[in-house]
C-alpha positions as CSV (number, residue, x, y, z in Angstrom):
1,M,176.0,95.5,100.2
2,G,173.8,98.0,101.8
3,F,173.4,99.9,98.7
4,E,172.7,96.8,96.7
5,N,170.0,95.7,99.1
6,K,168.6,99.1,99.0
7,D,168.6,99.1,95.2
8,K,167.0,95.7,95.1
9,L,164.4,96.7,97.5
10,M,163.7,99.8,95.4
11,A,163.5,97.7,92.2
12,K,161.1,95.2,93.8
13,S,159.0,98.0,95.1
14,E,158.8,99.5,91.5
15,V,157.8,96.2,90.1
16,N,155.1,95.8,92.6
17,S,153.8,99.3,91.7
18,N,153.8,98.5,88.0
19,V,152.0,95.3,88.7
20,E,149.4,97.1,90.7
21,L,149.1,99.7,88.0
22,L,148.7,96.9,85.4
23,K,146.1,95.3,87.5
24,R,144.2,98.5,87.7
25,R,144.5,99.1,84.0
26,L,143.3,95.5,83.4
27,N,140.4,96.1,85.7
28,D,139.6,99.4,83.9
29,L,139.8,97.7,80.6
30,E,137.6,94.9,81.8
31,E,135.1,97.4,83.1
32,M,135.2,99.3,79.8
33,I,134.6,96.1,77.9
34,L,131.7,95.3,80.2
35,T,130.3,98.9,79.8
36,S,130.7,98.6,76.0
37,K,128.7,95.4,75.9
38,E,126.0,96.8,78.2
39,Y,125.8,100.0,76.0
40,E,125.6,97.8,72.9
41,Q,122.8,95.8,74.6
42,R,121.0,98.9,75.6
43,F,121.4,100.4,72.1
44,N,120.1,97.2,70.6
45,F,117.1,97.3,73.0
46,I,116.4,101.0,72.2
47,Q,116.7,100.3,68.5
48,H,114.3,97.3,68.8
49,V,111.8,99.5,70.7
50,L,112.1,102.2,68.1
51,D,111.6,99.7,65.2
52,N,108.4,98.4,66.8
53,V,106.8,101.8,67.5
54,H,103.9,102.4,65.2
55,D,104.9,106.0,64.6
56,A,107.8,106.9,62.3
57,I,110.8,108.2,64.3
58,I,113.4,110.2,62.4
59,A,116.5,111.9,64.0
60,T,119.1,114.3,62.5
61,D,122.4,115.7,63.6
62,L,123.4,119.3,63.7
63,Q,124.2,119.2,60.0
64,D,120.5,118.1,59.3
65,K,121.7,114.7,58.2
66,I,119.5,111.7,59.1
67,T,120.9,109.6,61.9
68,L,117.8,107.5,62.8
69,W,115.1,106.0,60.5
70,N,113.1,103.3,62.2
71,E,111.0,100.6,60.5
72,S,107.8,102.5,60.8
73,A,109.5,105.3,58.8
74,E,110.4,102.8,56.1
75,R,106.8,101.6,55.9
76,M,105.4,105.2,55.9
77,Y,107.8,106.8,53.4
78,G,109.0,103.8,51.4
79,W,112.7,104.3,51.8
80,K,115.0,101.8,53.6
81,A,117.2,103.1,56.5
82,E,120.4,102.4,54.5
83,D,119.0,104.6,51.7
84,V,118.5,107.7,53.8
85,I,121.0,107.5,56.8
86,G,123.5,110.3,56.3
87,E,121.2,112.1,53.8
88,K,119.9,115.7,54.3
89,L,116.4,115.6,55.8
90,D,114.9,118.1,53.4
91,S,116.1,116.0,50.4
92,V,114.0,113.1,51.7
93,I,111.1,114.9,53.3
94,P,110.8,118.5,51.9
95,T,110.0,120.8,54.9
96,E,108.0,123.0,52.6
97,I,105.1,120.6,53.1
98,F,105.0,121.9,56.7
99,G,104.4,125.4,55.3
100,L,107.9,126.6,56.3
101,S,111.6,126.1,55.3
102,L,114.1,124.0,57.3
103,N,115.7,127.2,58.7
104,E,112.3,128.6,59.8
105,L,111.6,125.2,61.5
106,K,115.0,125.4,63.3
107,L,114.3,129.0,64.5
108,I,110.9,127.8,65.9
109,L,112.6,124.9,67.6
110,L,115.3,127.2,69.1
111,A,112.6,129.6,70.4
112,Q,110.0,127.1,71.6
113,G,111.8,123.7,71.7
114,H,108.9,122.0,69.9
115,W,106.7,122.2,66.8
116,H,103.6,120.3,66.0
117,G,101.5,120.3,62.7
118,Q,100.0,118.3,59.9
119,A,101.1,118.0,56.3
120,T,100.3,116.2,53.1
121,H,102.9,114.9,50.7
122,L,103.8,112.0,48.4
123,N,105.8,109.0,49.6
124,K,108.5,107.2,47.4
125,N,105.7,105.3,45.5
126,G,103.7,108.5,44.7
127,E,101.0,107.8,47.3
128,E,99.5,110.8,49.0
129,K,99.9,110.7,52.8
130,R,98.5,112.8,55.5
131,I,101.0,113.1,58.3
132,D,100.7,114.4,61.9
133,L,104.3,115.6,62.9
134,S,105.8,116.4,66.3
135,V,109.4,117.9,66.0
136,S,111.7,118.5,69.0
137,I,115.4,119.4,69.6
138,L,117.6,116.4,70.4
139,K,120.0,117.0,73.4
140,N,122.6,114.8,75.1
141,K,122.9,114.2,78.8
142,R,124.8,117.4,79.3
143,G,122.0,119.4,77.6
144,V,124.1,120.1,74.4
145,D,122.1,120.2,71.2
146,M,122.8,117.2,69.0
147,G,120.1,117.7,66.3
148,M,116.4,117.1,65.8
149,V,114.0,114.2,66.4
150,S,110.6,114.0,64.6
151,I,107.7,111.7,65.5
152,N,105.5,111.2,62.5
153,R,102.1,109.5,62.6
154,D,100.2,108.5,59.4
155,I,96.6,109.8,59.8
156,T,95.6,109.3,56.2
157,E,92.9,106.7,57.0
158,K,91.7,108.6,60.0
159,K,91.3,111.8,57.9
160,H,89.5,109.8,55.3
161,A,87.2,108.3,57.9
162,E,86.6,111.8,59.4
163,K,85.8,113.1,55.9
164,V,83.3,110.3,55.3
165,L,81.8,110.8,58.7
166,K,81.5,114.5,58.1
167,E,79.9,114.0,54.7
168,T,77.5,111.4,56.2
169,E,76.7,113.8,59.0
170,Q,75.9,116.5,56.4
171,K,73.8,114.1,54.4
172,F,71.9,113.1,57.6
173,R,71.3,116.7,58.4
174,R,70.1,117.6,54.9
175,L,67.8,114.5,54.9
176,V,66.4,115.1,58.4
177,E,66.0,118.8,57.7
178,H,63.4,118.2,55.0
179,I,61.3,115.4,56.5
180,P,57.9,117.1,56.6
181,S,56.1,115.1,59.3
182,I,58.8,114.2,61.8
183,A,60.2,117.0,64.0
184,V,63.9,116.4,64.8
185,S,65.7,118.6,67.2
186,G,69.3,118.3,68.4
187,F,71.1,119.6,71.5
188,N,74.6,119.2,72.9
189,K,75.8,118.1,76.3
190,D,75.0,121.6,77.7
191,R,71.4,121.1,76.4
192,K,71.8,123.9,73.9
193,V,69.9,123.5,70.6
194,I,72.2,122.7,67.7
195,F,69.7,121.3,65.2
196,W,66.1,122.3,64.4
197,N,64.5,121.0,61.2
198,S,61.6,122.6,59.3
199,A,59.1,120.1,60.8
200,C,60.1,121.5,64.2
201,E,59.4,125.0,63.0
202,A,55.9,124.0,61.8
203,L,55.2,122.0,64.9
204,Y,56.5,124.2,67.7
205,G,56.3,127.7,66.0
206,Y,60.0,128.6,66.6
207,T,62.2,129.5,63.6
208,K,65.7,128.0,63.4
209,D,67.2,131.4,64.4
210,E,65.0,131.5,67.5
211,A,65.8,127.9,68.4
212,F,69.6,127.7,67.8
213,G,71.5,128.2,71.1
214,A,68.4,128.2,73.3
215,V,68.3,125.9,76.3
216,F,66.4,122.8,75.1
217,E,64.1,122.3,78.1
218,D,63.1,126.0,78.2
219,L,62.0,125.8,74.5
220,I,59.3,123.2,74.4
221,F,58.9,121.6,77.8
222,P,56.2,122.8,80.3
223,E,57.5,123.9,83.7
224,S,56.3,120.8,85.4
225,M,58.4,118.6,83.1
226,K,61.7,120.5,83.1
227,P,63.3,119.0,86.3
228,K,62.6,115.4,85.1
229,I,63.9,115.9,81.5
230,V,67.1,117.6,82.8
231,S,67.7,114.7,85.2
232,E,67.0,112.2,82.4
233,I,69.5,113.9,80.0
234,E,72.2,114.0,82.7
235,D,71.6,110.3,83.5
236,W,71.9,109.5,79.8
237,I,75.2,111.3,79.4
238,D,76.8,110.2,82.8
239,K,75.3,106.8,83.3
240,G,74.2,105.6,79.9
241,I,70.5,105.3,81.0
242,R,68.5,106.0,77.9
243,I,65.4,108.2,77.9
244,T,62.3,106.0,77.6
245,P,60.3,106.9,74.5
246,G,56.6,107.7,75.0
247,E,53.8,110.2,74.6
248,F,54.2,113.6,76.1
249,G,52.4,116.9,76.1
250,L,54.9,119.5,74.8
251,K,54.6,123.3,74.5
252,K,54.4,125.4,71.4
253,K,55.6,128.9,71.1
254,D,52.1,130.3,71.7
255,G,51.8,128.1,74.9
256,E,49.5,125.5,73.4
257,I,50.2,122.0,74.6
258,I,50.3,119.4,71.9
259,P,50.5,115.6,72.1
260,V,53.6,114.1,70.6
261,H,55.4,110.8,70.6
262,S,59.1,111.4,71.5
263,S,62.1,109.1,71.1
264,H,65.8,110.0,71.6
265,V,69.1,109.1,69.9
266,M,72.7,109.9,71.1
267,L,75.4,110.3,68.5
268,R,78.9,111.5,68.3
269,S,79.9,114.2,65.7
270,H,82.8,113.9,63.3
271,I,84.8,115.8,66.0
272,N,83.8,113.2,68.6
273,E,81.4,115.5,70.5
274,I,78.2,114.2,72.1
275,E,75.0,115.2,70.3
276,M,71.5,114.2,71.4
277,Y,68.5,114.2,69.1
278,Q,64.8,114.1,70.0
279,I,62.4,112.8,67.3
280,D,58.8,114.0,67.8
281,I,55.7,112.8,65.9
282,D,52.7,115.1,66.2
283,L,49.8,113.0,67.5
284,S,47.2,115.8,67.3
285,E,45.4,114.3,64.2
286,I,45.8,110.8,65.6
287,K,44.3,111.8,68.9
288,K,41.4,113.5,67.1
289,A,40.9,110.4,65.0
290,E,41.1,108.2,68.2
291,L,38.5,110.5,69.8
292,A,36.3,110.2,66.8
293,L,36.8,106.5,66.6
294,R,36.1,106.2,70.3
295,T,33.0,108.3,69.9
296,E,31.9,106.2,67.0
297,R,32.7,103.0,68.9
298,D,30.7,104.2,71.9
299,K,27.9,105.1,69.6
300,A,28.1,101.8,67.9
301,Q,28.1,100.1,71.3
302,R,25.0,102.0,72.3
303,Y,23.3,101.1,69.0
304,F,24.5,97.5,69.5
305,E,22.9,97.4,73.0
306,I,19.7,99.2,72.1
307,A,19.2,97.5,68.7
308,G,15.7,96.1,68.2
309,A,17.3,92.9,66.8
310,I,19.3,90.2,68.5
311,L,23.0,90.8,67.6
312,M,25.6,88.1,68.2
313,V,29.1,87.3,67.0
314,L,30.4,83.7,66.7
315,N,34.0,82.9,66.1
316,D,35.1,80.2,63.6
317,K,34.6,77.5,66.3
318,G,31.0,78.6,67.0
319,V,31.8,80.2,70.3
320,I,29.9,83.3,71.2
321,T,32.3,86.3,71.6
322,L,29.7,89.1,71.7
323,I,25.9,89.4,72.3
324,N,23.7,92.4,73.0
325,Q,21.0,92.8,75.6
326,K,18.3,91.9,73.2
327,G,19.9,88.5,72.7
328,C,20.4,88.0,76.4
329,K,16.7,88.8,77.0
330,A,15.6,86.4,74.2
331,L,17.6,83.6,75.7
332,G,16.8,84.5,79.3
333,Y,20.5,84.5,80.5
334,W,23.0,87.2,81.7
335,E,25.7,88.2,79.2
336,Q,28.4,86.5,81.3
337,E,26.5,83.2,81.2
338,I,26.4,83.3,77.4
339,V,29.8,84.7,76.2
340,G,32.4,82.0,75.8
341,K,30.0,79.2,75.3
342,N,29.4,77.2,72.2
343,W,26.2,78.4,70.5
344,F,25.2,75.1,69.0
345,D,25.8,72.9,72.0
346,N,24.2,75.2,74.6
347,F,21.3,77.1,72.9
348,L,19.8,75.0,70.1
349,P,17.3,72.1,70.3
350,K,19.1,68.8,70.1
351,E,17.3,67.8,66.9
352,N,18.6,70.9,65.1
353,I,22.2,71.0,66.3
354,Q,23.8,68.7,63.6
355,E,22.0,70.4,60.7
356,V,22.9,73.9,61.8
357,K,26.5,72.9,62.6
358,E,27.1,71.4,59.2
359,I,25.9,74.6,57.5
360,F,28.1,76.7,59.8
361,N,31.2,74.6,59.1
362,R,30.6,74.9,55.4
363,V,30.4,78.6,55.7
364,M,33.6,78.8,57.7
365,K,35.4,76.7,54.9
366,G,34.1,79.1,52.3
367,E,32.1,76.4,50.6
368,I,28.8,78.4,50.8
369,T,27.9,82.0,51.6
370,Q,25.4,82.1,54.4
371,S,24.0,85.6,54.0
372,E,20.3,84.9,53.2
373,R,17.6,84.6,55.7
374,F,17.9,81.5,57.8
375,V,15.3,80.4,60.4
376,N,15.8,78.0,63.3
377,Y,14.7,77.4,66.9
378,I,16.5,78.3,70.1
379,N,16.2,77.0,73.6
380,T,15.5,79.6,76.3
381,R,16.3,79.3,80.0
382,S,12.7,78.6,80.7
383,G,12.7,75.7,78.3
384,E,10.5,77.5,75.7
385,K,11.4,77.1,72.1
386,R,11.5,80.4,70.2
387,T,11.7,80.8,66.4
388,I,14.4,83.2,65.2
389,A,15.0,84.5,61.7
390,W,18.7,85.2,61.1
391,H,20.6,87.4,58.7
392,N,24.3,86.5,58.7
393,T,27.3,88.5,57.7
394,L,30.8,86.9,57.3
395,L,33.6,88.4,59.3
396,R,37.1,88.4,57.7
397,D,40.6,89.5,58.8
398,D,42.9,91.7,56.8
399,D,44.0,88.8,54.7
400,G,40.4,87.9,53.7
401,K,40.3,84.8,55.9
402,I,36.9,84.1,57.4
403,T,37.1,84.5,61.2
404,G,33.4,84.3,62.2
405,I,29.9,85.4,61.7
406,L,27.9,88.5,62.8
407,S,24.3,87.3,63.1
408,S,21.3,89.6,63.3
409,G,18.2,87.8,64.6
410,E,14.5,88.6,64.9
411,D,12.2,86.7,67.2
412,I,9.4,85.7,64.8
413,T,7.7,83.2,67.2
414,D,4.5,85.4,67.5
415,T,4.7,86.3,63.8
416,K,4.8,82.6,62.9
417,K,1.8,81.9,65.0
418,A,0.0,84.9,63.4
419,E,1.1,83.6,59.9
420,E,-0.3,80.2,60.8
421,A,-3.6,81.8,61.8
422,L,-3.6,83.9,58.7
423,R,-2.8,80.9,56.5
424,F,-5.7,79.0,58.1
425,A,-8.0,82.0,57.6
426,K,-6.8,82.4,54.0
427,E,-7.4,78.7,53.2
428,K,-10.8,79.2,54.8
429,A,-11.4,82.3,52.7
430,E,-10.2,80.5,49.5
431,K,-12.5,77.7,50.3
432,S,-15.4,80.1,50.7
433,D,-14.4,81.8,47.4
434,R,-14.5,78.4,45.7
435,L,-17.8,77.6,47.3
436,K,-19.1,81.1,46.2
437,S,-17.8,80.5,42.7
438,E,-19.4,77.1,42.6
439,F,-22.6,78.5,44.0
440,L,-22.6,81.3,41.4
441,A,-21.9,78.9,38.6
442,Q,-24.6,76.6,39.8
443,M,-27.1,79.4,40.3
444,S,-26.2,81.0,36.9
445,H,-26.8,77.6,35.3
446,E,-30.1,77.3,37.2
447,I,-31.2,80.8,36.2
448,R,-29.8,80.7,32.6
449,T,-31.6,77.5,31.7
450,P,-35.2,78.7,32.5
451,I,-34.4,82.2,31.0
452,N,-33.4,80.6,27.7
453,S,-36.5,78.5,27.9
454,I,-38.6,81.5,28.5
455,L,-37.0,83.5,25.7
456,S,-37.3,80.5,23.3
457,F,-41.0,80.0,24.0
458,T,-41.6,83.8,23.9
459,N,-40.2,83.9,20.4
460,F,-42.4,80.9,19.5
461,I,-45.5,82.6,20.9
462,E,-44.6,85.8,19.1
463,E,-44.4,84.0,15.8
464,E,-47.7,82.2,16.5
465,L,-49.4,85.5,17.2
466,D,-47.9,87.2,14.2
467,D,-51.2,88.0,12.5
468,K,-52.9,88.9,15.7
469,M,-50.0,91.0,17.1
470,T,-51.1,94.3,18.6
471,E,-48.9,97.2,19.5
472,D,-49.2,96.5,23.2
473,L,-48.3,92.8,22.6
474,E,-45.3,93.8,20.5
475,M,-44.1,96.2,23.2
476,G,-44.6,93.4,25.8
477,F,-42.5,90.9,23.8
478,D,-39.7,93.6,23.4
479,I,-39.7,94.1,27.1
480,I,-39.4,90.4,27.7
481,K,-36.5,90.1,25.2
482,I,-34.6,93.1,26.6
483,G,-35.1,91.9,30.2
484,G,-34.0,88.4,29.3
485,K,-30.9,89.5,27.5
486,R,-30.1,91.9,30.4
487,L,-30.4,89.0,32.8
488,I,-28.2,86.7,30.7
489,R,-25.6,89.5,30.3
490,T,-25.6,90.0,34.1
491,I,-25.1,86.3,34.7
492,D,-22.3,86.2,32.2
493,L,-20.5,89.1,33.9
494,I,-20.9,87.5,37.3
495,L,-19.5,84.1,36.0
496,N,-16.6,85.8,34.2
497,M,-15.7,87.9,37.3
498,S,-16.0,84.8,39.4
499,E,-13.5,82.9,37.2
500,I,-11.0,85.8,37.3
501,Q,-11.2,86.1,41.1
502,A,-10.9,82.3,41.6
503,G,-8.0,82.1,39.1
504,T,-9.7,79.4,37.2
505,Y,-10.0,81.2,33.8
506,D,-8.1,79.3,31.1
507,Y,-6.0,82.0,29.5
508,V,-4.8,81.1,26.0
509,P,-2.8,83.8,24.2
510,K,-2.4,83.4,20.5
511,K,-1.7,85.5,17.3
512,L,-4.8,87.6,16.5
513,D,-5.6,90.2,13.8
514,F,-7.5,92.7,15.8
515,Y,-9.5,94.0,12.8
516,L,-10.4,90.6,11.3
517,D,-10.7,88.5,14.5
518,I,-12.3,91.0,16.9
519,C,-13.9,94.0,15.1
520,T,-15.9,92.0,12.5
521,N,-17.7,90.2,15.4
522,L,-18.7,93.5,17.0
523,I,-19.1,96.2,14.4
524,D,-22.4,95.0,12.9
525,E,-24.1,94.5,16.2
526,F,-23.1,97.9,17.7
527,K,-23.4,99.8,14.5
528,H,-27.1,98.7,14.3
529,Q,-27.6,99.7,18.0
530,A,-26.0,103.1,17.4
531,E,-28.0,103.9,14.2
532,T,-31.2,102.8,16.0
533,K,-30.5,105.6,18.5
534,G,-29.6,108.1,15.7
535,L,-25.9,107.9,16.3
536,S,-23.1,107.6,13.8
537,F,-20.7,104.6,14.2
538,N,-17.3,104.9,12.6
539,L,-14.3,102.6,12.3
540,N,-11.0,104.4,11.7
541,K,-8.2,102.0,10.9
542,K,-4.9,103.9,10.6
543,V,-2.5,101.0,10.2
544,E,-2.5,98.0,7.9
545,D,-1.0,95.6,10.5
546,S,-3.3,95.2,13.5
547,S,-1.8,91.9,14.8
548,I,-1.5,91.2,18.5
549,K,-0.8,88.3,20.8
550,A,-3.7,87.9,23.3
551,D,-6.5,85.8,24.5
552,E,-9.4,86.1,22.0
553,Y,-12.3,85.7,24.4
554,T,-11.1,88.3,26.9
555,V,-10.2,90.8,24.2
556,I,-13.7,90.4,22.7
557,Q,-15.2,91.0,26.2
558,I,-13.1,94.1,26.7
559,F,-14.4,95.8,23.6
560,N,-17.9,94.3,23.9
561,N,-18.2,96.1,27.3
562,L,-16.6,99.4,26.1
563,L,-18.7,99.7,22.9
564,D,-21.9,98.7,24.8
565,N,-21.2,101.5,27.3
566,A,-20.3,104.0,24.6
567,V,-23.6,103.4,22.7
568,K,-25.6,103.2,26.0
569,Y,-24.3,106.5,27.5
570,T,-24.3,108.6,24.2
571,M,-27.5,110.4,23.4
572,E,-26.4,112.2,20.3
573,G,-23.2,112.5,18.2
574,K,-21.0,109.5,17.5
575,V,-19.3,106.4,18.6
576,E,-15.9,105.7,17.0
577,L,-13.4,102.8,17.1
578,V,-9.8,104.0,16.2
579,I,-7.0,101.5,15.5
580,D,-3.4,102.8,15.4
581,R,0.2,102.1,16.7
582,D,2.4,104.3,18.9
583,T,6.0,105.2,18.5
584,K,7.0,102.0,20.4
585,G,5.2,99.8,17.9
586,R,2.4,98.9,20.3
587,L,-1.2,98.5,19.0
588,V,-3.4,101.3,20.4
589,V,-7.2,101.0,20.2
590,D,-9.5,103.9,21.2
591,V,-13.2,103.7,21.9
592,V,-14.4,107.3,21.5
593,D,-17.9,108.7,22.2
594,T,-19.7,112.0,22.6
595,G,-21.8,110.8,25.6
596,I,-22.5,112.0,29.1
597,G,-18.8,111.7,30.2
598,I,-17.4,111.0,33.7
599,S,-16.7,113.4,36.5
600,K,-13.2,113.9,37.7
601,N,-14.2,112.9,41.2
602,Y,-15.5,109.5,40.1
603,L,-12.6,108.6,37.8
604,P,-10.6,106.9,40.6
605,K,-13.5,104.6,41.4
606,L,-14.3,103.8,37.7
607,F,-13.0,100.2,37.7
608,N,-14.2,99.2,41.1
609,M,-16.7,96.3,41.2
610,F,-20.4,97.2,41.6
611,S,-19.4,100.9,41.3
612,Q,-21.7,103.3,39.4
613,E,-21.6,107.1,39.2
614,D,-25.4,107.3,39.1
615,T,-26.8,105.1,41.9
616,G,-30.2,104.4,43.5
617,Y,-33.5,103.3,42.1
618,S,-33.9,106.6,40.3
619,R,-30.8,106.3,38.2
620,T,-31.1,107.0,34.5
621,F,-29.1,104.1,33.1
622,E,-29.3,100.4,33.9
623,G,-26.2,98.4,34.9
624,N,-24.6,96.4,37.7
625,G,-21.1,97.9,37.9
626,L,-19.3,94.8,36.8
627,G,-18.5,95.7,33.2
628,L,-15.6,98.1,33.6
629,A,-14.2,96.1,36.5
630,L,-14.1,93.1,34.2
631,V,-12.5,95.2,31.4
632,K,-9.7,96.2,33.7
633,N,-9.1,92.6,34.9
634,Y,-9.1,91.3,31.3
635,A,-6.7,94.0,30.2
636,E,-4.3,93.1,33.0
637,L,-4.6,89.4,32.1
638,N,-3.4,90.4,28.6
639,K,-0.7,92.7,30.0
640,A,-2.4,95.6,28.3
641,E,-2.7,99.2,29.7
642,I,-6.0,101.0,30.0
643,K,-6.3,104.7,30.1
644,V,-9.3,107.0,30.3
645,K,-9.9,110.6,29.3
646,S,-13.3,112.1,30.0
647,E,-15.1,115.3,30.5
648,K,-18.6,115.6,31.9
649,N,-21.3,116.1,29.1
650,K,-18.6,116.1,26.4
651,G,-17.7,112.5,26.0
652,S,-15.0,109.9,26.9
653,V,-12.0,108.1,25.3
654,F,-11.1,104.6,26.6
655,R,-7.7,103.6,25.3
656,I,-6.3,100.0,25.3
657,I,-2.6,99.7,24.7
658,F,-1.5,96.1,23.8
659,P,2.2,95.1,24.6
660,A,4.6,95.0,21.7
661,S,5.6,91.4,21.0
662,K,7.4,89.4,18.4
663,I,4.8,87.1,16.8
């Protein structure tokens, strides 16, 4: 009984132990199940993270077989994970593209634990890819090698962008290098020169070799400017505060300071380094031109102020924008009292405003060009009206639109008064001339009538005394006839000259044959006079056609006076009338004599009224000095030229040249 109880107790105790062991096993199993689920969840999470990483992640075991191939690897290389898991790495991605074999890669990994590089190869579809690779040894928690893991990044687009950027940068540099008039210099963040184009060489005098690597501010900035430019460059790099463009005086190699306009640009190179560029435009010629322009402007301003005329500028509304001192003085106002005011409403008499405004408005619209002389009145401060003669010039903008008028004015108030006085005097003189002409005509008539009567009765008496005529009586009758004819000729000359001066002669040009219409009336009379004095008288007609268009009476008077003088002043030899035409087809008539001639000193006075070379009561030849004056006036009336060639005691040639005309 005792042993049975003991056995029972032992059996019960064993059962309890087994139950406890089973419980522990169940707990261990439950814990293992929970750990397995947690591991699976953790694995799934890691796999999810790996699949969503942008870079391709590839893992291999110790036999170089692929154990991990995430989704980015699928996108990059074109193979699915199920296609490559378990495959040898170098059968999918040849390690030769790294520039080394798989074994060489392993040795590097064993020695260094890591390898990084770049490679180019084709993916499954034959597309060229540029890959950045980072390969490491894969170890477990106990530090035992399990294989390799590679993180691959596709940098194809990045490399292409870098290539384009580099090419663009090179093009930019080539372009800027050869710009002739714009100096471009570049420097890095340490202010060392990295770019210096040919325009910089020409502007500053430094070659590229001299400039490259030099400290930028030491090269072209005067000492006084260096601290400021260094501070501005640092603020630009550190704080983004751009350097303000502007005009500066920069230094050449020889120390000369030249004016430039500088602006600045900050860029990043294809390797992402900061580069700063200064763009300089030489202002030397512009400054010279500005100085010359300023000098000319100042000179023009001085001329404007000291000009003898009123100078004034009106805009298109008639408002005064500029006036010189002469204008201010004429109006009696200070400049500030004039500029800005409407010209018409403030400075013109009320009765003239509307008329002048209308003309001005038409000018502004381009309907008329107001450039000719224009006269109007102005009102001065004192209330006096002054007369101004204006010359106006239109002002236009670059598009040709009329913007105003520049007026140059002359105060002609006193001149107008003088003109009025002169006009009155002229009218009075003309009236006197008319009275003189009327007086001469009346007196000539009063003298001619009794002279004609005297001559007529003298002829009658001479005929009655024919059988009783003595030599003394015959000489007396000749003296009376000669004196009478001389008196009548003088009266005719005075009347003719009076008509010419008064402008009352009735000029009637017509077609004439000089030989038939003029010569035949003169030749017989003067040939007889010449032969009476023992002279020969010749007519030399060298052309068949002697037609002219002229006034018959005045032409007869021209040659009547010339032939009369030729016969009168020739004591021996000849008198000749020559008719010819010149190379221009003009009729030329010469009156030639071998008489006493004319001195060179007297020739300029030859055609003056009442002028004679031999004057006084003791003169050898009679005459009143009107004949040649009348000849000249009659020649001018017929638009004919008169020329004289003469030599004292050898003779004279008077030439009349008639104008060529289509008859």
